[in-house]
C-alpha positions in Angstrom: 49.1 6.0 99.6 51.2 4.0 102.0 49.4 0.8 103.2 48.0 0.8 106.7 50.2 -0.4 109.5 49.7 -3.9 110.7 48.9 -4.4 114.3 48.2 -7.4 116.5 45.0 -8.1 118.3 46.0 -5.9 121.2 46.6 -2.9 118.9 50.4 -3.0 119.1 52.2 -1.5 116.1 55.1 -3.9 115.2 56.2 -2.0 112.1 57.0 1.2 114.1 59.2 -0.9 116.3 61.4 -1.9 113.5 65.0 -0.7 113.6 65.5 2.8 112.3 67.5 1.5 109.3 64.6 -0.6 108.1 62.1 2.3 108.5 64.4 4.5 106.4 64.7 1.7 103.8 60.8 1.6 103.6 60.6 5.4 103.2 63.2 5.5 100.5 61.1 3.2 98.4 58.0 5.4 98.5 57.3 8.2 96.1 57.7 11.8 97.3 54.2 12.4 98.6 53.8 9.0 100.2 57.1 9.3 102.0 56.2 12.7 103.4 52.8 11.3 104.7 54.6 8.8 106.9 55.7 11.7 109.1 52.2 11.9 110.6 52.1 8.3 111.8 54.2 8.8 114.9 57.2 10.8 116.2 59.4 7.8 115.3 58.2 7.7 111.7 58.7 11.5 111.6 62.3 11.1 112.7 62.9 8.4 110.2 61.5 10.5 107.4 63.7 13.4 108.3 66.7 11.2 108.6 66.2 9.5 105.2 67.7 11.3 102.2 64.9 13.3 100.5 63.8 12.1 97.0 61.8 15.0 95.6 60.2 14.4 92.2 57.5 16.8 91.1 55.9 14.1 89.0 55.1 12.4 92.3 53.6 15.5 94.0 49.9 16.1 94.1 48.5 17.8 91.0 46.5 20.2 93.2 48.7 22.1 95.7 47.6 22.8 99.3 44.6 25.1 99.5 46.6 27.9 101.1 49.2 27.9 98.4 46.6 27.7 95.7 44.8 30.8 97.1 48.0 32.7 97.4 49.0 31.9 93.8 45.5 32.8 92.5 45.6 36.1 94.4 49.0 37.0 92.9 47.8 36.3 89.4 50.5 33.6 89.0 48.9 30.2 89.0 52.1 28.6 87.8 53.8 29.6 91.1 51.8 27.1 93.1 53.9 24.1 92.4 57.1 26.0 92.9 55.8 27.0 96.4 55.0 23.3 97.1 58.6 22.4 96.2 59.9 25.2 98.5 57.7 23.9 101.3 59.0 20.3 100.8 62.6 21.4 101.0 61.9 23.6 104.1 60.2 20.7 106.0 63.1 18.2 105.4 66.4 19.1 107.1 68.5 16.2 105.9 70.4 15.3 102.7 68.9 15.1 99.3 69.3 12.0 97.2 67.2 13.3 94.2 65.8 16.7 93.3 64.0 16.3 90.0 61.6 18.9 88.4 59.9 18.3 85.1 56.7 20.3 85.3 57.3 23.0 87.8 57.4 26.4 86.0 59.7 29.0 87.4 58.4 31.9 85.4 58.8 35.0 87.6 60.2 32.7 90.3 63.9 32.8 89.5 64.9 33.9 93.1 63.2 30.8 94.4 65.1 28.5 92.1 68.4 30.2 93.0 67.6 29.8 96.7 67.0 26.0 96.0 70.5 25.8 94.3 72.2 27.4 97.4 70.3 25.1 99.7 71.1 21.9 97.7 74.8 22.7 97.7 75.1 23.8 101.3 75.6 22.3 104.8 73.6 19.2 105.5 71.8 19.0 102.1 74.6 17.2 100.2 72.5 16.7 97.1 73.6 13.8 94.8 71.2 14.3 91.9 69.7 17.6 90.6 67.6 17.6 87.5 65.8 20.7 86.4 64.5 20.1 82.8 61.3 22.1 82.6 59.9 23.0 79.1 61.9 25.8 77.5 58.9 28.2 77.2 59.0 28.6 81.0 62.4 30.4 80.7 63.8 30.4 84.2 67.4 31.5 83.4 68.4 31.0 87.0 72.0 31.3 88.0 73.2 27.7 88.7 76.7 28.5 90.0 76.1 27.2 93.5 75.5 23.7 92.4 79.0 23.4 91.1 80.4 24.0 94.5 78.8 20.8 95.8 81.2 18.1 97.0 78.6 15.3 96.7 76.8 16.2 93.4 77.0 13.2 91.0 74.2 14.0 88.4 73.3 17.4 87.1 70.7 18.1 84.3 69.7 21.7 83.7 67.5 23.5 81.2 67.2 27.2 80.6 69.7 28.1 83.3 73.0 30.0 83.2 76.5 30.0 84.6 78.8 32.9 85.2 82.5 32.9 84.3 83.5 33.3 88.0 81.1 30.5 89.2 82.0 27.6 86.9 83.9 25.8 89.6 84.2 22.0 89.5 82.0 19.4 91.2 84.6 16.8 92.1 82.2 13.8 92.0 80.1 14.9 89.0 79.7 12.0 86.6 76.6 12.9 84.5 76.1 16.4 83.0 73.1 17.4 80.8 72.7 21.0 79.7 69.8 22.2 77.5 69.3 25.8 76.4 71.9 26.9 78.9 73.8 30.1 78.8 77.6 29.7 79.4 80.7 31.3 78.1 83.4 29.4 76.3 85.9 30.0 79.2 83.3 28.8 81.8 82.5 25.7 79.7 86.2 24.7 79.4 86.6 25.2 83.1 83.7 23.0 83.8 84.8 20.2 81.5 88.4 20.2 82.6 87.6 20.6 86.3 85.4 17.6 86.8 87.7 14.5 86.8 84.9 12.0 87.3 82.8 13.1 84.3 81.5 10.0 82.3 78.6 11.3 80.3 78.0 14.8 78.8 75.1 15.9 76.7 74.6 19.4 75.4 71.5 20.7 73.5 70.9 24.3 72.3 73.9 25.6 74.3 74.3 29.3 73.8 77.7 31.0 74.0 80.7 28.9 73.0 81.9 28.5 69.4 84.6 26.1 70.4 84.6 23.0 72.6 87.8 21.4 73.7 87.7 18.1 75.5 91.2 17.6 77.0 92.4 15.3 79.7 88.8 14.0 80.3 90.1 10.6 81.3 86.8 9.2 82.6 84.6 10.4 79.7 82.6 7.7 77.9 79.8 9.6 76.1 79.8 13.1 74.7 76.8 14.4 72.7 76.1 17.8 71.1 72.7 18.5 69.5 71.0 21.5 67.9 74.1 23.6 68.1 74.3 25.6 64.9 77.0 28.1 66.0 79.6 25.6 67.0 82.7 26.0 64.8 85.2 23.6 66.4 85.0 20.4 68.4 88.3 19.0 69.6 88.8 15.8 71.5 92.2 15.2 73.1 93.4 12.5 75.5 90.0 10.8 76.1 91.2 7.2 76.7 87.7 5.9 77.6 85.5 7.8 75.2 83.2 5.3 73.3 80.5 7.5 71.8 80.9 11.0 70.2 77.4 12.0 68.9 76.0 15.0 67.1 73.1 15.8 64.9 73.0 16.4 61.2 73.1 20.2 61.7 76.4 20.1 63.5 78.5 22.1 61.0 81.7 22.0 63.1 85.3 21.1 62.3 86.0 17.9 64.3 89.4 16.9 65.5 89.9 13.7 67.4 93.2 12.8 69.0 93.8 10.1 71.6 90.4 8.3 71.7 91.5 4.7 71.3 88.1 3.2 72.5 85.8 5.3 70.3 83.1 3.0 69.0 80.3 5.2 67.7 80.8 8.5 65.8 78.4 10.7 64.0 76.7 12.5 62.5 79.6 13.9 60.4 78.5 16.4 57.7 80.4 15.4 54.6 81.2 18.4 52.4 81.4 20.9 55.2 84.9 22.4 55.0 87.3 20.7 57.4 84.5 18.6 58.9 86.9 15.9 60.1 90.6 16.6 60.5 93.0 14.2 58.8 90.8 12.4 56.3 92.1 14.1 53.1 93.6 11.6 50.6 97.3 12.5 51.1 97.0 12.2 54.9 95.3 8.8 54.7 97.8 7.5 52.1 100.8 8.7 54.1 99.6 6.7 57.1 99.0 3.6 55.0 102.4 3.9 53.3 104.2 4.2 56.6 102.4 1.2 58.1 100.6 3.3 60.7 97.3 2.6 62.2 94.3 4.2 60.7 93.0 7.3 62.6 89.9 5.6 63.9 90.8 2.0 64.3 88.3 1.3 67.0 85.1 2.8 65.4 82.4 0.2 64.6 79.4 2.5 64.0 79.6 5.6 61.8 76.8 8.0 60.8 77.2 10.7 58.2 75.1 13.3 56.4 75.8 14.0 52.8 74.5 14.8 49.3 75.2 12.5 46.3 75.3 15.4 43.8 79.1 15.8 43.4 82.2 13.7 42.7 84.0 15.8 45.3 81.7 14.6 48.0 82.1 11.0 46.8 85.8 11.3 46.9 85.6 12.7 50.4 83.4 9.8 51.4 85.8 7.2 49.9 88.7 8.8 51.9 86.6 8.9 55.0 85.8 5.2 54.9 89.5 4.3 54.6 89.9 5.8 58.0 87.6 3.2 59.7 89.2 -0.2 58.8 86.9 -2.1 61.2 83.7 -0.4 60.5 80.6 -2.7 60.8 77.6 -0.4 60.6 77.2 2.6 58.3 74.3 5.2 58.6 73.9 7.7 55.8 71.3 10.5 55.8 70.9 11.8 52.3 70.6 15.6 51.9 69.2 17.7 49.1 71.9 18.4 46.5 72.9 21.4 44.4 71.1 21.9 41.1 74.3 21.2 39.2 74.8 17.4 39.6 77.8 15.3 38.5 77.1 11.9 36.9 78.5 9.2 39.1 78.1 5.8 37.5 79.4 2.4 38.5 82.6 3.0 36.5 83.6 5.7 38.9 83.8 3.3 41.8 85.7 0.6 39.8 88.6 3.1 39.5 88.9 3.2 43.3 91.0 0.7 45.2 89.1 -1.7 47.4 88.2 -0.3 50.8 89.0 -2.7 53.6 86.1 -2.0 55.9 83.6 -2.4 53.0 85.1 -5.7 51.8 85.8 -7.4 55.1 83.7 -5.9 58.0 80.7 -4.0 56.8 77.5 -5.9 58.1 74.8 -3.2 58.3 73.9 -0.2 56.1 71.1 2.2 56.7 70.4 4.8 54.0 67.8 7.4 54.9 66.4 10.0 52.6 63.7 12.4 53.9 63.4 14.3 50.6 60.5 13.5 48.4 61.4 15.7 45.4 64.9 14.4 45.1 66.5 15.3 41.8 66.5 12.2 39.5 70.3 12.4 38.9 71.0 12.6 42.6 68.7 9.7 43.2 70.5 7.7 40.5 73.9 8.5 42.0 72.7 7.4 45.4 71.6 4.0 44.1 74.8 3.5 42.1 76.5 3.8 45.5 74.1 1.2 46.8 75.2 -1.2 44.0 78.8 -0.4 44.7 78.3 -1.5 48.4 76.4 -4.6 47.4 79.1 -5.7 44.9 81.9 -5.3 47.4 80.7 -6.0 51.0 81.5 -9.6 51.4 79.9 -10.0 54.9 77.0 -7.6 54.5 73.8 -8.9 56.2 71.2 -6.2 55.9 70.8 -2.9 54.0 67.8 -0.7 54.9 66.7 2.0 52.5 64.4 4.3 54.4 62.7 6.9 52.2 59.7 9.3 52.1 59.0 7.7 48.7 58.7 4.1 50.1 54.9 4.5 50.3 54.9 4.8 46.4 54.8 1.2 45.0 56.0 2.2 41.6 59.1 4.0 43.0 60.0 1.0 45.2 59.7 -1.4 42.3 61.8 0.8 40.1 64.6 1.0 42.7 64.5 -2.7 43.3 65.0 -3.4 39.6 67.9 -0.9 39.6 69.8 -2.7 42.3 69.5 -6.2 40.8 73.3 -6.3 40.5 76.0 -8.7 41.7 76.1 -9.1 45.5 79.4 -10.2 47.1 77.5 -11.5 50.1 74.9 -14.3 49.6 73.3 -13.3 52.9 72.8 -9.6 52.0 69.2 -8.5 52.2 67.9 -5.2 50.9 64.8 -3.8 52.7 62.8 -0.8 51.6 61.0 1.0 54.5 59.2 4.2 55.3 60.9 6.7 57.5 61.2 5.5 61.1 58.8 6.8 63.7 60.8 8.5 66.4 59.9 9.7 69.9 61.3 12.3 72.2 60.3 10.3 75.3 63.2 8.7 77.1 65.9 11.1 75.8 68.4 10.9 78.6 71.9 9.7 79.3 70.5 6.5 80.6 68.4 6.0 77.4 71.2 6.7 75.0 73.7 4.5 76.9 71.2 1.6 76.7 71.1 1.7 72.9 73.3 -0.8 71.1 73.3 1.5 68.1 72.5 5.2 69.0 71.6 6.1 65.4 69.0 3.4 64.8 66.3 3.6 67.5 62.9 4.9 68.3 64.4 7.7 70.4 65.0 10.8 68.3 68.5 11.6 69.6 69.3 13.6 66.5 66.3 16.0 66.3 65.5 16.3 70.0 
C-alpha cells in the first residue's frame, strides 16, 4: 500500500503539487496494485497514473479478485477465469503505453479469445508494449495465436509459453532483443522468418518447441546467447555468420547434427552428444589433421567452456572425444556427463592414451574438469574406463586446478575410497585437486535469459538449465 501523503499543518498536499514527471516517477516504482490505487487520490494523480507506462505483473495483483468478478467466475463454473478478467480490467482502465505485461499465474483455460485480444491491444495504437511475458504453467494450455505481437514496433522482450504462430503471421519485431519460447507451436518456415527478420536479437531460448526439425541461424549479427532445451525432434542446428555469439547451449537430449560457421566469439558450447552420428560437423580426424597440417586455425579457437555427454564403453567414442578436444586449443573448462553404455564394452587402459599425441588444450590450458555420473549401476568396465580417462587428464594437464567427480555413488564411502586409490597416479600439475561430491542440487527457479547470462559458467550452477 502506498504511504499516506504528507501535508502541512494547514492540510495542504505538497506531494500532489510536484511536477508531473516526478509523480510519474513515483508511480513507476510502485507495484501493479499500488500504482493503480494512486488514481483515487486526486484527479492529478489519476492523470499521472494514466500517463505513466503501465507495469502489469500478475504476481503483484491481489490474490482475491474483485467481488463482482469472483461472482461471475463462480457462476460460470470457471474459477480460473477470475484473474484473467482482472487483467482485462486493468488493461481497459489504462489508456497509455505498456512498459511490462507479465503473467505467471493467470490461467487462460477456455479464455483464449481474451488472450488474443490482449495481444492485439498490446501491439496496437497507443499501447506500444516494450515487454510481454506470458509463461504460465503448461497444464493451462492456452495455445493462443501470438502473431499480433510480432507486428509491434516497440517490443523488446517477448517470452511466451503454450502459444502458437501462423506461417503468415511470423513477421519481424524490429526492436526485439530477447526471445523465449516454451512449448510453442511454430512451423520451420515461420521460425526461420522470425530469426532472420529480427536484426536486434541478442538472446534466444527455446524449450519444448513443436514443429521445426531444422534451425538455421544465419546473419544474426547481434545474437549473443542461443539455447535449445528438451527438443527431441530437432535434427539439424546450423549457425552461420554470428559474429557476436558467445553461448550456444543445449541439453543432453539434444540429438542434433550441429554445424557452426562464423562464430569467432563463441565461448561456451554444450551439451554435445558424443557418439551421435554427425553430432558436430568437422571434428573427424582427417578434417582436424588437414587444418593442422595447413597451419589453419582450429574450428573453435575461442571456446573456453565445453560440455559433452558420452559413454566410456567404446574406443570409437574415445577416439571421437580425442579429435573433438583437438578442435578447442584454448579450452579451460571441460564438463562431461557420463551416460550408460552398451553391454559390450571395450577395454580402454592407460596404454591407449599413451599412443595418442599430446592434445594442446589439455596440456597447456585446461584448468577445471567436472565429471558427472548419475548412474548408480554403472558397469564395472565402463567405470574403470572412465577413471582411466581421469588418470590420463591428471597426468597431462599441466595447469589443472580442480577436478570434481560428481556421482550418485559418492554417498558410499567404500566406493569413494576405491576410486581415490585408483587415481593415485602421476599428476602434471602440483596444484591439481580431485574432489568427490554427490550430485549437485539444482533448482528451476530463476531460469531466464537474465539468470543464464549472469552465470560465469552456464553448466555449473544451481539453476537446472539442462533439465528445465
